[in-house]
C-alpha positions in Angstrom: -21.4 27.1 -82.3 -18.0 28.0 -83.7 -16.7 27.3 -87.2 -14.3 24.7 -85.8 -17.1 22.9 -84.0 -19.2 23.0 -87.2 -16.3 21.4 -89.2 -15.9 18.8 -86.6 -19.6 18.0 -86.7 -19.4 17.6 -90.5 -16.4 15.3 -90.3 -18.3 13.2 -87.8 -21.8 13.2 -89.2 -21.4 14.5 -92.8 -21.6 11.0 -94.4 -24.7 10.1 -92.5 -26.4 13.4 -93.4 -25.4 12.8 -97.0 -26.7 9.3 -96.8 -30.0 10.5 -95.5 -30.2 13.0 -98.4 -29.5 10.1 -100.8 -32.3 8.0 -99.3 -34.7 11.0 -99.3 -34.1 12.0 -102.9 -33.4 8.7 -104.5 -30.6 10.0 -106.7 -27.1 11.1 -106.1 -27.0 14.4 -108.0 -30.1 15.7 -106.2 -28.8 14.4 -102.9 -25.5 16.2 -103.4 -27.3 19.4 -104.1 -29.6 18.9 -101.1 -26.7 18.1 -98.8 -24.8 21.2 -99.9 -27.8 23.5 -99.6 -28.6 22.1 -96.1 -25.0 22.5 -94.9 -24.8 26.0 -96.3 -28.0 27.1 -94.8 -26.9 25.6 -91.4 -23.6 27.4 -91.7 -25.3 30.7 -92.4 -27.4 30.2 -89.2 -24.3 29.1 -87.1 -25.1 31.7 -84.4 -28.5 30.1 -83.7 -27.1 26.6 -83.1 -26.3 26.5 -79.5 -25.9 22.8 -78.8 -23.5 20.5 -80.6 -25.7 17.5 -79.7 -28.7 19.0 -81.6 -26.7 20.3 -84.6 -27.0 17.1 -86.6 -30.8 17.0 -86.1 -30.9 20.7 -87.0 -29.2 20.0 -90.4 -31.4 17.0 -91.0 -34.4 19.2 -90.4 -33.1 21.8 -92.8 -32.6 19.0 -95.4 -36.2 17.8 -94.9 -37.7 21.3 -95.3 -35.6 22.0 -98.4 -36.6 18.8 -99.9 -40.3 19.4 -99.2 -40.0 22.9 -100.7 -38.2 21.4 -103.8 -41.0 18.8 -104.2 -43.6 21.5 -104.0 -41.9 23.4 -106.8 -41.5 20.3 -109.0 -44.5 18.1 -109.0 -42.8 15.3 -110.8 -41.1 12.6 -108.8 -37.3 12.5 -108.7 -35.4 10.2 -111.1 -34.6 6.9 -109.5 -30.8 6.8 -109.9 -30.7 3.8 -107.5 -27.8 3.7 -105.1 -25.7 0.5 -105.4 -25.5 -1.4 -102.2 -22.2 -2.6 -100.9 -22.6 -6.3 -99.9 -20.6 -7.7 -97.0 -21.1 -11.3 -98.1 -18.3 -13.3 -99.7 -20.3 -16.1 -101.2 -21.6 -15.2 -104.7 -25.0 -16.9 -104.1 -25.4 -15.2 -100.8 -24.3 -11.9 -102.3 -27.0 -12.2 -105.1 -29.7 -13.2 -102.6 -28.7 -10.3 -100.3 -28.7 -7.9 -103.3 -32.2 -9.1 -104.3 -33.5 -8.6 -100.8 -31.9 -5.1 -100.6 -33.5 -4.2 -103.9 -36.9 -5.4 -102.9 -36.7 -3.5 -99.5 -35.5 -0.4 -101.3 -38.4 -0.6 -103.8 -40.8 -1.2 -101.0 -39.5 1.9 -99.1 -39.4 4.0 -102.3 -43.0 3.0 -102.9 -44.2 4.3 -99.6 -46.1 7.7 -99.5 -43.7 10.5 -98.7 -44.8 11.0 -95.1 -44.1 7.3 -94.3 -40.9 7.2 -96.3 -39.3 10.3 -94.5 -39.9 8.9 -91.0 -38.6 5.5 -92.2 -35.4 7.1 -93.5 -34.9 9.2 -90.4 -35.4 6.2 -88.1 -33.6 3.4 -89.9 -31.0 5.2 -92.0 -30.2 8.2 -89.9 -30.6 6.5 -86.5 -32.8 9.1 -84.9 -35.2 8.2 -82.1 -38.9 8.9 -82.5 -38.6 11.9 -80.2 -35.8 13.4 -82.4 -37.8 12.7 -85.5 -40.8 14.5 -84.1 -38.6 17.5 -83.3 -37.0 17.5 -86.8 -40.4 17.2 -88.6 -42.3 19.4 -86.2 -45.0 16.7 -85.6 -46.1 14.9 -82.4 -44.1 11.8 -81.3 -47.3 9.7 -81.5 -47.6 10.6 -85.2 -44.1 9.5 -85.8 -44.8 6.1 -84.1 -48.0 5.7 -86.1 -46.3 6.5 -89.4 -43.4 4.0 -88.6 -46.0 1.3 -87.7 -47.9 1.9 -91.0 -44.6 1.9 -93.0 -43.5 -1.4 -91.4 -46.8 -2.9 -92.2 -46.7 -1.7 -95.9 -43.1 -2.9 -96.3 -44.0 -6.3 -94.7 -46.9 -6.7 -97.1 -44.8 -5.8 -100.1 -42.1 -8.3 -99.1 -44.7 -11.1 -98.7 -46.1 -10.2 -102.1 -42.6 -10.7 -103.6 -42.2 -14.1 -101.9 -40.2 -13.3 -98.9 -41.2 -14.6 -95.5 -41.5 -12.2 -92.6 -41.1 -12.9 -88.9 
């Protein structure tokens, strides 16, 4: 991959990679550091990236590994500098209800064990398919599906406990 192709990749997918880092870390400062470290590491390995199609997944995989390493070094959980949602709703009542729902879902996802949380972020927030997640995390696809199923079940239970109906 050339430097120009890498720049194009970052222009196209940079914000989604950064968003994934935000979801993974739970705070913006740590996410910025993680994003920067992942991009720099990928840039230093530019010669090993042969396919533009897989480059985004490669960077996401680097971010996941860097975050795991960081978590091992620091046993404390990251500060929860919650990201403020941007509501699309115009009505104030609907906006408030939407924000409460977002906060409840966000807490439910944040409360998941790390292994369930990371596949949830990769699937729902980064838009990766289960096969791609398996490649990024170096685990079997069946394990990804199992973790997603368990995560959905846990989130559903948490939502019901907070008075939301699930379909």
